[in-house]
C-alpha positions in Angstrom: 4.5 12.6 24.2 5.9 12.9 20.6 9.7 12.6 20.1 10.6 14.7 17.1 13.9 14.7 15.2 14.7 18.1 13.5 15.1 18.1 9.7 18.2 19.4 7.9 17.6 21.9 5.1 16.5 20.3 1.8 17.9 21.4 -1.6 15.5 22.4 -4.4 14.7 20.0 -7.2 11.6 19.1 -9.2 9.1 16.6 -7.6 8.9 13.3 -9.4 12.6 12.9 -10.2 13.3 9.8 -8.0 11.8 7.5 -10.6 8.7 5.9 -9.3 6.7 3.2 -11.1 7.7 0.8 -13.9 8.1 -2.1 -11.5 8.4 -5.6 -12.8 5.5 -8.1 -13.0 7.3 -11.3 -12.4 6.0 -14.6 -13.7 6.2 -17.1 -10.8 5.4 -20.7 -12.0 6.7 -22.3 -8.8 4.1 -20.3 -6.8 1.4 -21.1 -9.3 2.1 -24.8 -8.8 2.3 -24.5 -5.0 -0.9 -22.5 -4.8 -2.8 -24.6 -7.4 -3.8 -22.0 -10.0 -3.0 -21.6 -13.7 -0.6 -18.8 -13.3 0.8 -16.3 -10.8 2.6 -13.0 -11.4 4.1 -11.0 -8.5 4.0 -7.2 -8.9 7.2 -6.2 -7.0 6.6 -2.7 -5.6 9.7 -3.0 -3.4 11.8 -1.7 -6.3 10.2 1.8 -6.1 12.2 4.7 -4.6 12.3 4.2 -0.8 11.2 0.6 -1.3 7.4 0.6 -1.6 4.3 1.4 -3.7 3.8 4.6 -1.7 6.1 6.4 -4.1 3.4 6.5 -6.7 0.8 8.4 -4.7 3.3 10.7 -3.0 4.8 11.7 -6.3 1.4 13.0 -7.4 0.5 14.6 -4.1 3.8 16.4 -3.6 3.8 17.7 -7.2 0.4 19.2 -6.8 1.2 20.6 -3.3 4.3 22.3 -4.8 2.2 23.8 -7.5 -0.1 25.3 -4.8 2.9 26.7 -2.9 1.9 25.2 0.4 4.3 25.9 3.3 5.0 22.3 4.2 3.7 18.7 4.1 2.6 16.4 6.9 1.6 12.8 7.1 0.9 10.0 9.6 2.4 6.7 8.6 2.8 3.1 9.4 6.2 3.5 7.8 6.4 3.5 4.0 4.2 6.5 3.3 6.5 8.6 5.6 9.6 7.4 3.7 8.0 8.2 0.4 6.9 11.7 1.6 10.4 12.4 2.9 11.9 11.4 -0.5 9.5 13.5 -2.6 9.6 16.5 -0.3 13.4 16.5 -0.5 13.2 16.3 -4.3 10.8 19.2 -4.4 12.7 21.3 -1.9 9.8 21.3 0.6 9.5 20.9 4.3 8.0 17.7 5.6 6.9 16.4 9.0 6.1 12.7 9.6 4.3 11.2 12.5 4.8 7.5 13.1 4.1 4.9 15.8 7.1 4.0 18.0 6.6 0.4 16.8 7.3 1.3 13.2 10.2 -0.8 11.8 13.5 0.9 12.7 14.9 0.5 9.2 12.0 2.6 7.7 12.3 5.2 10.5 16.0 5.5 9.6 15.1 6.1 5.9 12.7 8.9 6.9 15.5 10.6 8.9 18.1 10.0 6.2 15.9 11.7 3.6 15.6 14.9 5.7 12.0 14.9 7.0 11.2 15.9 10.6 10.2 12.7 12.3 7.9 12.5 15.3 7.4 9.1 17.0 4.4 8.5 19.3 3.0 5.7 21.4 0.0 3.8 19.9 -1.0 3.1 16.3 -1.3 5.1 13.1 -4.7 6.5 14.2 -3.0 8.2 17.1 -0.3 9.5 14.7 -3.1 10.7 12.4 -4.7 12.9 15.2 -1.3 14.5 15.9 -0.6 15.1 12.1 -4.1 16.7 11.6 -3.6 19.0 14.6 -0.2 20.1 13.4 -1.6 20.8 9.9 -4.5 22.8 11.2 -2.3 24.9 13.5 0.5 25.6 10.9 -1.4 25.6 7.6 0.6 22.7 6.2 -0.8 20.4 3.6 -2.1 17.1 5.1 -1.3 14.2 2.6 -2.9 11.5 4.8 -4.6 8.7 2.9 -7.7 9.9 1.1 -7.6 13.3 2.9 -6.4 14.8 -0.4 -7.3 13.8 -4.0 -3.9 13.2 -5.6 -2.4 10.1 -4.0 -5.3 8.0 -5.3 -4.6 9.2 -8.8 -0.9 8.2 -8.5 -2.0 4.8 -7.3 -4.0 4.3 -10.5 -0.7 3.6 -12.3 -0.7 0.2 -10.6 -3.7 -0.8 -12.7 -2.3 0.8 -15.9 1.0 -1.1 -15.6 -0.6 -4.5 -14.9 -2.7 -4.1 -18.1 0.3 -2.9 -20.1 2.5 -5.7 -18.9 -0.1 -8.3 -19.7 -0.7 -7.0 -23.3 -3.8 -5.0 -22.2 -5.5 -8.2 -21.0 -6.3 -8.3 -17.3 -5.8 -11.1 -14.8 -8.7 -12.9 -13.2 -7.7 -12.1 -9.6 -5.6 -9.5 -7.9 -4.6 -10.2 -4.3 -3.7 -7.0 -2.5 -2.4 -6.5 1.1 -4.8 -3.9 2.4 -4.0 -1.3 5.1 -5.3 2.1 4.1 -6.4 0.6 0.8 -5.5 3.4 -1.7 -3.8 0.9 -4.0 -6.8 -1.3 -4.3 -9.2 1.7 -4.7 -6.9 3.3 -7.3 -6.6 0.1 -9.3 -10.3 -0.5 -9.4 -10.9 3.1 -10.5 -8.2 2.6 -13.2 -9.7 -0.6 -14.5 -13.2 1.0 -14.8 -11.8 4.0 -16.6 -9.8 1.8 -19.0 -12.9 -0.3 -19.8 -14.9 2.9 -20.4 -12.2 4.2 -22.8 -11.8 0.9 -24.6 -8.1 0.6 -23.5 -8.7 -3.1 -22.8 -10.7 -5.8 -24.5 -11.4 -7.5 -21.2 -15.2 -8.0 -20.7 -14.7 -8.9 -17.1 -12.6 -6.9 -14.7 -10.4 -8.6 -12.1 -11.7 -9.9 -8.8 -10.2 -7.7 -6.1 -9.1 -9.6 -3.0 -8.1 -7.9 0.3 -5.4 -9.6 2.4 -5.1 -8.7 6.0 -3.6 -10.0 9.3 -5.8 -11.6 11.9 -4.2 -9.1 14.3 -5.8 -6.2 12.3 -8.5 -7.1 9.9 -11.3 -4.5 9.9 -12.0 -4.9 6.2 -12.2 -8.7 6.3 -14.6 -8.5 9.3 -16.8 -5.9 7.6 -16.9 -7.8 4.3 -17.8 -11.1 6.0 -20.6 -9.3 7.9 -22.0 -7.7 4.8 -21.4 -4.2 6.1 -20.5 -1.1 4.0 -18.4 0.4 6.8 -15.6 -1.1 8.9 -15.6 -0.7 12.6 -12.2 0.3 14.0 -10.1 -2.7 15.1 -9.1 -2.6 18.8 -5.5 -3.2 19.8 -4.1 -3.8 16.3 -1.0 -6.0 16.2 0.9 -7.6 13.3 4.4 -7.9 12.0 3.1 -6.5 8.7 3.4 -2.8 9.7 1.7 -1.5 6.6 -1.4 -3.5 7.5 -1.6 -2.1 11.1 -4.4 0.4 10.1 -7.3 -0.1 12.5 -9.7 2.3 10.9 -9.1 2.9 7.2 -10.7 6.1 6.0 -11.4 4.5 2.7 -13.3 1.6 4.1 -16.5 2.3 2.1 -14.5 2.5 -1.2 -12.6 -0.7 -0.4 -15.7 -2.6 0.4 -17.5 -1.3 -2.6 -14.6 -2.4 -4.9 -14.6 -5.8 -3.4 -18.3 -6.3 -4.0 -18.5 -4.6 -7.4 -15.7 -6.9 -8.6 -17.2 -10.1 -7.0 -14.1 -10.1 -4.9 -13.3 -11.5 -1.5 -11.3 -10.8 1.7 -9.2 -13.0 4.0 -6.9 -12.8 6.9 -4.1 -15.0 8.2 -2.0 -15.0 11.4 1.5 -13.6 11.8 3.2 -17.0 11.8 1.5 -17.8 8.5 2.6 -14.4 7.1 6.2 -15.0 8.2 6.4 -18.4 6.5 4.7 -17.2 3.3 7.1 -14.2 3.2 10.0 -16.6 3.1 8.3 -18.8 0.6 7.7 -15.8 -1.7 11.3 -14.8 -1.5 12.7 -18.3 -2.0 10.4 -19.0 -5.0 11.1 -15.7 -6.9 14.3 -14.0 -5.6 12.2 -11.0 -4.5 13.1 -9.4 -1.2 9.5 -9.7 0.0 7.9 -7.7 2.7 5.5 -9.2 5.3 2.7 -7.5 3.4 3.6 -9.5 0.3 3.8 -12.6 2.4 0.3 -11.9 3.7 -1.0 -11.6 0.1 0.5 -15.0 -0.8 -0.8 -16.7 2.3 -4.3 -15.4 1.8 -4.3 -16.4 -1.9 -3.3 -20.0 -0.9 -6.0 -20.1 1.8 -8.7 -18.9 -0.6 -7.7 -21.4 -3.3 -7.8 -24.2 -0.8 -11.2 -23.1 0.3 -12.5 -22.9 -3.3 -13.0 -19.1 -3.1 -10.4 -18.6 -5.9 -10.7 -21.0 -8.9 -7.9 -23.3 -9.8 -8.2 -22.0 -13.4 -7.4 -18.4 -12.2 -4.7 -16.2 -13.5 -3.5 -14.3 -10.4 -1.5 -11.2 -9.6 -0.1 -11.0 -6.1 1.2 -7.7 -4.8 4.5 -7.4 -2.9 3.9 -3.8 -1.8 7.4 -3.2 -0.3 10.9 -4.3 0.2 11.7 -6.6 3.1 14.9 -4.6 3.7 13.0 -2.0 5.7 11.8 -4.5 8.2 15.3 -5.7 9.2 17.3 -4.0 12.0 
């Protein structure tokens, strides 16, 4: 049974005002030495509004939804997408309802409530929340902004790729390690890089190798990639401290796997203890308030370098997709 908290009335503003994007790309020589590669940069998405990269896609989705005069917005979430929707719906003066698993970090749930969305918590995982969100959207005519169920969030996520290119002087790194739940960030970046190359926005002749990082407690993309499949079977009983990676059946599985293979990329998974240790290492080496997802990206990068799957000569971008603050009680 869903437990729903009613939302207070939101004031009217223009969508996009909270100030998404423009996050720093931090040079991390200590990490480069520890990992054993030429250079490492950390893209710190925890500095976005509501503390995650989800702000980029939600800004685009809510802006377009407002233009279409939809009656309200609904989303299932592992945490950060719900907080981002709540923020942008408030900025746009729109109603929003968020469905989240009961196991979502309490700090993120508190953010959703604070920003004025109606929050419904349910047993199970994000897939169960997705079913409830779709049923509500169908019954009430609200706009479903679930991952890849509308076209705009992916366009907002393309800015990740544009910013990396701009911040590196329109050169591109050799490798991008991305913690992958629903995977829209990875898909959006790969789309952006291909478009930039087509439009001669970059002189790079080789696009970055895209690397998926997941937890061994929920690794449907890693399993499918290793098996040479183009679809990912749903992961049974997903469990990990990295809530954003607790996505057992990503809708964009085919697009993620295609990006990995087109980029000559890779995929790896590490356990929660390794994620926890790597999260602390990332924070201590850079001063970034890292999320477990960022720790997962670092840990997978170290593992793949050790196994010879990432070259020691590589220039690597690691994504910290959110702020660690939301994971603390």
